[in-house]
N, C-alpha and C positions, 0 to 999 in steps of 0.2 A: 596141319598147319599146310596151307597150298603152297607154291613155287611162284617164282614170279615168270609169268607167259611175255612173252616177245608181242607188241602190237601187230597187227594184220600187215602193216607193212613193211615190218623188220624180218631178215632171214628170207624175203621169196613168198612170205606168206603161209598157210598152213600145208600144202601140198608139199613144201623142199624141207618140211620139217619131220620128216617120217623114219632117215635114217637111224641106223645103231650107231652109238660111240664105239669107235675103234682107238683112240688117243688117248682114254681117260682124263680128258678132259668135257668140255661141254660145248661142243664146236658149235657152228649156225645151224647145221644141218642135222643134227641128232635129237630126238624126242625131249631130252634133257633143255635143249635150248629155249623150247617154248615155256620151260619155266625156270630156268636158273641163268638165266645170259650174263648175271653179273658177277659169277665167277670169272668171265672171262674179260672184264673191263666195261661190261657195257650197265646202260640205265635201265630199271625196271620198266615193263609196260604197266602190268595191273597184278599188282601183287593180290596173293590168296593166303586164307588161313582156317584152320578147323576151328569149331566152338568149345569154349571155356567148359571143363569136364566137371562133372558135379558131383557130390558126394556127401557122406557125413562129417561128422566133428569127432574130437577127441572126446573117450571117456573120461569122468572123471572118476579120480582116485580117494571117495569117499564113503562116508558110511550114508550117504544120504540116497533116496532117489529123486533125480532131477528129470523132471517132465519137461519138454521143452520142443513147440509148436514152432516148424520154420519153414510154414510154407509162405512161401512168397517172398523169402526173406524176414518173415518176424520172428520174434523170438519172445515168448513167453515162458518164466519160469516158475514152475509150481515145486518147491522143497516140502519135505516130511520123512521122518525117521523111519525107513522103511527096509530094511536090510532083506536081503534075500535069502532064504534057506540052500544048505551046500556052497554058499560062495565066502563062507568065511567072514561075514558083515559086510562083507564090500556091497556097493548098491550097484541099481542100474542106472542107463539115464535113457528115455526112450523121447525120440525126435521122430516127428511128423514131416517125412518130405512130402513135395508135391509128384506124385500121389504116392507114399507107401511110406512106412515106420524103417527108424533104424535103433534097433536095442543097442546099446553099450553098454561094457559091463566089464567089472575087473575081476580076474579069478585067478585068484594065485601070483597077484601080484603081475600080470599081464592084459594090458587092453586088448579087448575082443568086442567084437559087431556082431551083429546079424539081421540082414534087412528081411522086413516083410512088406509084399505090395500091398497097394489098395485101388490097382488098378480098374477095378470093377467099381467105384465107390460110386453112386449115383446121388443124384437131390432128394431121391424117395427111398434111399437106402435103410432099411433099418439098423441104426448106428448100435446102438443095445447088442442087436441080435449077432450085430458083424463083430464086434469086440468078443463075443462071447464065446463064437465059434472058435476066433484067433487063440483066442486064451485055453481053448482046450488042446492045443496042439503046440502050446508055447509057454514051459514052466516059469519064465521070465516074468512074463505078466500075471503078478500075483492078486490075489483076490484084495489085497491094501492098495494096489495100485489102479485098480481097472476102470475105477470112476473119473479119476484122470484121464486115463487113455480113451474112455466112451467121450469126453468132455471136449478134449485136442481134435477127436478125428469129427467132432458136430462143425467144429470151427472150420477145419479144412472142408469141410462139406458145405458149408455157409460160400465160403469163395466160390464154389463152382455154380452158383445163381447169380454170382454178384453181376453186373451190368458194367462194360466199360466203356466211356464215351471219351476218353481221354485221347485230347489232339499235342502231341509232341512239339515243344516250341524250341526254336535254336538258341542255348543258353550261352553257349559260349564257342569262339574257334580258335585253338590254341595251334602258331605256329612253333610247332612241335622240334622239329630238326631241319639243321640245313642241309642235308640230303634227305632222298627220296625216303617216306617211310617203310617197312616192310610188313609189320603185324601189329596191331593193338591187342590189349585181352584186359578183361576185367577181373578182379578179385571175386569172391562170392558174391559179396554184400556187394559190389559195384561202388564202394566209398575211395576205391583205388584202381588206376589201371596202370597199363606200362605199354610204352612204343619200343619197337625194332628199326634199327634205319640201314641205311646205306654208309653212315657217318661213324659205325663202328661200336654205337653205343645202344644204349635201353634205358631209358628214360622212365622213372616213375612219378605218379601225378595224384594230386588230389581231386576227386572227382568233384564236390561242392565247390572248390573254390579256383581249381584247374592252376591251381601252384604246383610247378614242378617240386618234387622232393628229393632226389635223386637220381644223379647221373651215372650208372654203371659202364665206367671204363675200363677197358682191359683187354679188348678182342683185337686183333692185327687184323680184320677184315670185315665184313657185312655181318652184320646180327639180323640173322633171316629168322632163327626160330624161338619164339619166346611163349613162355607160361607161368603163371602163380599154382602154388603146390594147394590147390583148394580141394577142400573147403577151406583148411586152416588161413593158407595165403601169407604166411611169415616167411613163405619163400619162394624166391623166384630163379626159374633157369633161363639161360640163354645159348643158342647153339648159335654155329658161327660159320661163318665160309674159311674161318682160319682152321677148320677142322675139328676143334675143340668145345665143347659145354661146360659153361660157367654156372655153379651155383651162387646164388647171395642171399643175404639177408633183405628182409624187406623195412625194416626197423632201421640198420645202421646203412645199409647200402654197403658191407661188407662182403668180401667174394670169400666162401669159404673153401670152394673145390675146386680146381679145372681138371676136367673129365679129358684124357688123351688116350688117343689110340684109336680113333677112325683115320682110314688116308685119303678121303675126300672132304667135302663139305659136306655137314649138317644141315639138313633142310626141314626136319621133323623132331618135335620132340613131346613127350607126354610124364606127368607125372600118373603114380599108382593113384587111388582115392586115400589110401592106408597111408600116404606119403613118406615111405621108406624105399621107394624107389624111381628113379627117372631114368625113360627110355629114349635113346636118341636114333634117329632113320638117317644114314647118308647115302650120295651116290658114288660110295666103293661097295655098292648092293648088300650092307650088313646092317644091323643093327646091334645096338649093346644095354645092356642093364647095368646101372651103377647106385650101389649103396651110398645113399645119401650123407646117411652119419659117417661112415668110415673115408667115404671118399674113393671109392675101389671100385673095379669092374667087377661085377657079379658072371655075366653072362656073356656071349658074341652070338648073335641067332644069323646063320650062314645058310644058304640055302638057294637065295636068289640069285639070278642072271643079270637083274638091270638094277640101275637104280631104285633105292625104297624113298619114295616120295609122302608115304601118310602112314600111322600107327596109333596104336589106340587100344589102350588097357581096359578089360571088362570092369563093372564094379566089384566085384570081388576081389579081385587083383592073381586071382591065376592065372589068367590067361592074357597073350597079347596079338593084335593083328598087325601086318605087315602089308601094305600095298605097293606092288611096284610097276617100272613099268616093264616087266616080263610079263605083265599082260596077266597075273597072277596075285593073288591073297594068300596069305599063309597066316595060322593059326600056331602060338606055339604057347606051350607049357612056361609060365614064368618060375616055377621052383628048378625046372632039372634043364629049362635050355632046348628044349627038345621041340620040334615040331609035329604038329598032333595030325594037322591036316592042311592040305594045298587047295583052293578055292578055285577051282580051273572053269573056264566059261566065256569069260570077254576074251573079244577080237579087238582088243586096243588097249593103250596103256591104263594103267589105275589111277583114278584122280582122289579118290578118298573113301573111306570105310570107317567104320562104325559100329560097336556094339549098343543093343538096346538096353535099357535100365535092367533088366530080371536077367541078363546074359544068356537068352536063349535066343536069340537071332543077331546074323551080321548085314548091314547094310554098305553095297559097294559099288561105286561110281566109275565109269572108263569113258576116254576119248571114242569109244565105241558108237555111244551116244544109247547105252542101255544103262539101268541099276539093276541091281541082282539082289534077290533076298536068299538068304542062306540059314540053315540050321547050325548055329553056333554049338552044339553040343557033337552033331554029328558029319558035319561040315556039306551036308548034302544043300543041293541046288534045290529054293523051293519055287522063285519066280525070276521072272523076266519082265521086269517094268521099262515098257517102251513106249515110244510116241514123240520124245524130241529128236527137231531135226538134225542136231548138232551136237559137239561134246559136250558130255554131262560134267559139269567141272567142281560142283560139291555135293554132296547129299548128308541128310542128317535126321534123326529118329527125334518125335517132341518127347518129353519126360517119361510119358507113360512106355512108350515103345507101340503106340497103337496107330499111330502115322509116321508117315517118310514124305520130306521133303526133299525135292531137286530143282538144282538150280543149272541151267545149260548157256550155251554158248551163245544158242539159237534165240535170246535174250527173255526166256520166258522160264518159270517154274511151275513146278508140278507136284500137287499133293496124294499119296496113294493110302489107301485102307492097307495096314500092314496083313490084318484076317484075310481080307479078302483078294487083296493083292490092284483091285481096282482105280482107275485115277479117280479121283471125289474132287479134283479143286483145275484148275489152268489158273496160271496167274499172269496173266499179259498185260503188258503197257511198257515196258521199258523198251528205248530205244535200241539199246545192242546188250551185248554180253552180261551175262548176271555171275558174278564171282562169288558170291557167299552167299547162303541162307541158314537162316534159323529161326526157331519157334520161339515164344517166350513162354516165360515160366508156366505158364497156365496151359500152353499149348492152344490159345483159341487165337492167337494173333501170329504171322508170320512176317519176317524182316528180310529186306535181301539189298542187295549193294549192286551197283551196277556200272559200268565204262560212260554211259549215259551222263554221267555226273551226278547222280542221284541215287538217294535209299529208298525203297518204298514200304509200306507197312499195310498188310493184306488180314485179309479175314479168312482165316487157314479152311473152312468149314465151305465157304462160296466162293472162294477165290476172287471177292471185290476188292478192288484196290481202296484201302481207310485215308491212306494219305501220304503225298510224296514229300522225301525231306531235302529241300533243297538250301546250298550255302556254299557246296565245292565247287571250285572253279575248274576240275580237272577230274579224273574217272574215280567213282569211288570202289576201294577194292575189298574191304573190311566191313562187319557192323555187328554188333551186337546187342543184347540187353546183360543190364544187372539181373538179379537173382529175383526183386522183387518187381520187375517187368517194368517200372515208371523211367528207366533212365537209358538211353541209348548212347551208345559212339559211335563213329563212322569215320576211317580212315582213307584219306584220297593220296592218288598221286600228285595233287598240289600241296604236298609236305608237311599239310594240316589233321589236326582231327577236331571235330565237331564232337559237342556233347549237347545232348537232345532233352530235356526235362519233357 
């Protein structure tokens, strides 16, 4: 979740926003003031946030094999009595994602998952040979279900060659809150989304109708960081300037737990994909891990010397990264709370940090105008992706981890090849700062949000602008695709959310 920066005319511009905090607050002279002025009583300029995390679904405690394809959010289920040898008759669920397989099974009463990536799947790949090769090293894929897996991977392969000429149109404008928005986020399917606000509430919305489903009330200050526990979507976490995080039921709007322990504003949070933990990052320089079921603190991650403004779990859930205004990113062991690596190299405050899908790479963006690529296992610096003329505000991987997109205050976005580290496309056309960038699930489109009051849709391979989404009357600070890629939400400083179909 990205912070709330001051607009260029506030606090004397960027040159005066470089001093360190000494008062424990967010004074206008501190780097934190560019992101968090509201904690000191002022309103936001351009709020920013991180892409919804993605992952697998729950295991089925049943003697059935359930084979499900969820490419781009579509789900098809094939059931058969196919118990697995050695698992006491308990079955396995195979799900095909964009682009990978998640094997979900129950062993000894305990739900377990095992990911297999399909990042090299191409339109001309021999799917039968591919699945047979995977089967050799994966005993969970038995002879009884291999044909189902082949069928689903072929369906996934077909998605690679589908041509998309869809033009988005404005479906609905929602005047969501009385005070400015801070963040917006979809659940995995895109059927619901949430908005956070300076009015101290989070609201849950039905995407299809635009109807408000629940208002989550209880915080005593700005609701700044928000997230669904995707892929399940049955819980919502809200982080506030009141120094607490709350966990809510999506269905009823009931507050399950209030997590207390931070000594300053909470400005970022994230669920792990297993939906057992939620992590919070704070201006108090620490991050905390919380047990969702017990409502208890599991660990405090200490070591940064300045505010933590970004954090992200890897897909396995055994590591988490934290990005700080101390110019570093730390890699932590989730089980022990110990720091494994400190990624040192940036010369400015960290603005964004993210793992790729297979947990092998980390990308970081900084106010030093560069993006850096790191080996997630060793902590080794692999490359510096330069070219922007101003601060990098947001970075992200596509769903395969093969491409990286950056958004900058210079009004442009760029696409890099993660393997070659070369810039393959420049996205130029916005009139001012881009605060948010994200890929669609297929990875062929990029969406950007800008303070020029528009969002734009781009071809990820060529950098060509495909569509300008116009409808807001003030700065657009956030944007997101649903998992199927056919719905977009945008959030603006004009206090509205737009739904685009």
